[in-house]
N, C-alpha and C positions, 0 to 999 in steps of 0.2 A: 537428331539425336536431343535437342536441346527441346524439340516440341513433345518428343514422345517421353521424356522425364515430365515436364509438367503437365500433361494429360494423365499420367500416372499419379502426379500428387494431387491433381484436381479431382479425379477420379477416387481416390483414397478417402476423400473428404465429403464426395456427393456421387455417388454411383449413378445418379439418374443426370449427371452433365451428358450433351450429346456434343460432337465436334465434328468439323467438315474443313476443308479448304486444301491448302498445297501443302504437301508431304511427300513421303518416301516408306521405304518399307516399314521403319522401326515405330515411325507415326500411323501407320496402317496397323502393325500389330499391337499397338497402345489403345487400338479404336478407332481412328481417324477416318473417316468416310473422305480420302483424299481426291478430289474429282480433278484436281490439276497434279501433275508428278512432278516435282521437283528437278529431276532429271532435264526434262523439257526447257527449265529456267537456265539454265547452269551454260553461262555464256562469260567470257573473260575480256577484256579488254574493250579499249574506245572504239575501235574499228572494226572488231571483229563483232561486234552486237547487231551492227547495221544491216546484215544481210537476214537475222532471226530475228527483226523486229516484227514483222506481219504474224510469224507464228506467236510471239509473245503477247503480241496485242490482241489474237483471238482467244489465247487461254484466258487473258484477262478478262476479256468481255465474257466469257463462261463462267468467271469466278464471280463476276457481280452479278450476273441473271441469279445463280444459286444463291447468293444472297438476297437478294428479293425475294427468292421463292419461299425461301428456309426464316429469313427475318430473325437473324440471332441477336442476342441478349447483349453480347461482346464481342469485338474482335481482337484477337492477338495476330500482331505481326511480329516475324523474326527474324532478323537481318535484312538483307536481298534489299536494299535501301530504292533504287532504281525502281523497281516494281511496287513494294512496299508503300511508299509513299502513295502513291495514284491509289492504291487499295485503301489507305487512311483516310485520303481527302472524299472516296465516295462514300465510305463510313459516316463519315463527319455530316455528310450532306444528308445520310436517312438516320440522322441521330442514333448511331450505335457508338459508345465509348468504345475508343480504341487503346490498348496496350501496347506500346513497343519493347519487344522481350530482346536480347541482343541489337541495343541501340545500333545506327548506324555510325561509322568511322569517322564524322563529321570534323573531330578535332586533327585529322589526318589531313584532310585536305578539301576544299570548298566548305568553308567555314560558314559560310554565309546559307549555307542549306538548313541549318539550324531553326530558321524561319518556318521551315516545314513542318516540324514537331510541334513548335508552338502555338501552328496554325491545328493541326489536324491530329494533334496525340492529346490524349487525358492522361498517361502515366506512361513513364518511361522506366523500365528494369533493366540496369546496366549490369556488365560484368566484368567491367575492370576499376580499379578504386579510384582513377583520377578522375574518371568520366561524369560522376556524381556531380562534381566542383564546378566543371566545365560545361555541364549542361543547365544547372541551376543557375548557374552566374548570369546564362543567356536566357533565364526566363522559361526553362521547360522544369515542370515537376517530375524529378530523376531520383531513383533511389537504388544503391548497390547493392546488391543480392547475393553478390559471390560468383566466381565462374562456376560453372558447373563442373569442370572437369579437376579444380582440386579438390573436390572431394572422392576421387575415384579411387581405390583401394589399388593395391598390385594384383594382378592377375593372380588365378589358384593355381596353375599349372607350372608344374616343375619345369625346368630347365631338359631333361632328360626326357621327362616325357613329351615335351614340344618336340624337341630334338628327332624323336622316335615317331611322331605324329607327321611331321614333315620332312622326313628322311635328311636331317641335318646332321653334322658332324658336332658333337658337343666339346670333341678337345680342340674345335678351332674357335675363332673370336668372330663373331657375326654384326654384320652391320647393315642398319634397317635404311631402306632407299623409298624416299617419300616425296614423287614428283611433282606431286597435286591430286586433284581430285574431278577435273575438268578436262576434256579432250585436249584444247586448246592449249592448256597449261603444258601438259603431259608432252605433249608434240614438241613445243619450248624447252621443257627441263630436262625430260630422259636422257633423250642422245649424251648430252655430257654426262650427266650421271655416270651413265653405263661406262662410258670411256675410262670414266673416273675409277670406276669397279674395278675395268680391265686392266688398266695400270695397278692398282693396288693387289692383283693376282690371287692365287687358289689359295694364300695362306688364310685366306677368311672366307666366312659364307655371307652371302649377301641373301635378304628376306626384301621382298617388296610386297606390302599390305595394299590389296585391291579394294579402291574405294568404292562404297556403294553407289557410287555414279558412273563407274565404268565398267567395261567390260572385260574380263580375262584374255577374251580374243582377243581384243585390238591391244591390250601390254603383251600380250606372247608375239605378237608380228613385229613389235620395234623392239623386244629383246632378242629374237633372234634364235642362235645359237648360242648364247652367252647363258651360264650357269648362272641364274639367276630363280630362288625359290619364291614363288608367289603363295602369300599368303592372305585369309579373309579376314584379319582384324588387326589393326595395328598397335593397341596397346600391349598384347604378351610379346610381338616381335620387338618392341622397343625396350620393353621390360628386360628381357633377353639378351639384347643387343650391348655392345661394349660402345657404338656408337651411331650415327644417322647420319645421312645426306638429306637435309630436309626442306622442299620447297616453301616458301614464306606462307604464314597462313595459320587454320587451327591445328595443325601438326606439329607445329613448332612447339605451341602450348601442351600438348598430347607427352611430347617428347621430355618437355620440362617436368612436366607432372610424373613420368616415370622415371625421373632425373637421369635422360641419357644425353651425355653428353652428344651435341652433333654440329654440324655447319650449315647455316641456312643459305638457301641458293635461291634464285628468281630470274626470269628471263620473261620478256615479253617483245610484241614485232617493235621494229623500231620506231614505228609512225607512234604507236602509243606511247611508248617511252617518252618522245622528245614532247608529246601533248601532255602526258600528264605529271612528266618531273617536276616543272617549275608551279606546280599545286599544292606539293609536297610540303606540309607546314611542320614536320616533325623531324627529330636528328637523326631518327634511326628507323629501318624498314621492319626488322624481327621485332615481334610484339614482346617474346620474351625481355630484349632490350629496354623496350618504351616503358615496360611494369619495372623493371629493374632502375632505370634511370640511368643507365650507363652501359657499355659494351660488353654483355656477357658471352654472347656467340658471336663469332665470323658473319660478316653479311657479304655475301656474294651475289651483287645483281650486275644484270646485263653485262656490259663488258670483263667485270670482275669475273664474272662467272665464267672461269676455265678450268680445263680438268688439271692443270699444273697448279692452281689456286686451291682446289677442292682435295687435291691429294696432299698438298703442304700442311694446310690446318688440319686433315685429320689426324697424319703422324704426329702432330703437336698434341692432340688428345688421347688419340689411343694407348699410348702406354703410361705407366703411373708417372705422374710428375708434378711438377707446379703448375702447369696449363689445366690439365684434366684437373687438379684438386680446385684450382680457382674456379673452373666452370659449375663446378659438381654444389659449390658454396653458393655462386650465384645462383643455381636452377632451384636450391634449395630455398633460397630468398624469396625466390620469385613465386614460388607457390605457397610461402606464409601471406603474402601480399594478396592474393587471389581468394583467400578466406575473407568471408564477411564479417568474422567474429566470433566469440563463444558465445552459446547460448546459455542460458541461465541454469546453471546445475548439471550443466551435460555439455558435451561438442557440441561445435557449431550445426546448426541445420542445414540441409542440402539447399543450394540456390534455390531449386526448384521448389521446396515445400516455403521458402521467404516470398519467391512468386505468387505461388497459389495463394496464400495467404492474405497478400494485398490485391490480388485479382477478386478473390471470395469478397472483402471488404468493399471491394468495388461494387459488386454485386448484392450487397447486404445480405449471404446466404452463411445462415450459421456453420458450423463445421462440426462434423461426425466426432466425436470422441475418439480417441484412438491409439 
């Protein structure tokens, strides 16, 4: 999504730009020649990645060969640090400037790896407000451009039309379930989420947005006979839902932007958790809580992620009352912090537009008035 937004912002300024690399459906639709599909790089966990390494290395080599063939003027790497710092290193060897958009969360763990950005990155475009100072203090040229999700408008479809489209009962309260975007994390998170939904009962409708990296047949196999409605997009589901059960990750920011109260959950394999937990350098797991600097939403991670805990926290925020009101206030403050400031004489430009202007400056390309 971020890549597609950036492509569109750059193309708006100069239609002659050409793009190729790693991406998914949205980047292809925006005009990127995706020679490596992002789905093939979607692996979670320290131990889980081992079996995928041969395939990932093969895709990496294929990408570098295309770079040597096409000789790009600039490389933009997005998130995925384990893969992208290696790509950045190869670009640097070839004298190709590198921009990191959505920089690695090295502030959360493995802070020593910031040197990789110093060595191989020409510019970091960060999407969380605290990241600019963190990276600049460590010698990285970083600029906070705002979070792309902070500028998302509410979905246009109203509740009754949405209900009719997906055969939902508009008289019931809806709860959105988001177990993750990768097969491994869905297998770890969804069973407990489904048990919690079953315990809450048919007083509610349960919506499960299908992430672009997942297959609906796979999800249906895990859901079985349980009454869960699969929907294609997350934002309308969150916007019209009373609450959510959301796996840690970008989905928590989406829920915050839609001002949907939620419970954050996450589980990895016991080995991955034991290896990773001592390296974590931040006080919270949920991105919403990190941005707020306090606990806005409950975090149920690993052994705390139980059916009883999920249901208990949901029952606090589903009805009107102090707990729900406090969370809504916190989510509103988080959204405000994710904006990069007001533009001169008007609303703040979209983060992709800010990023595009910086990139054009690096390429010394004049923008098309627009």
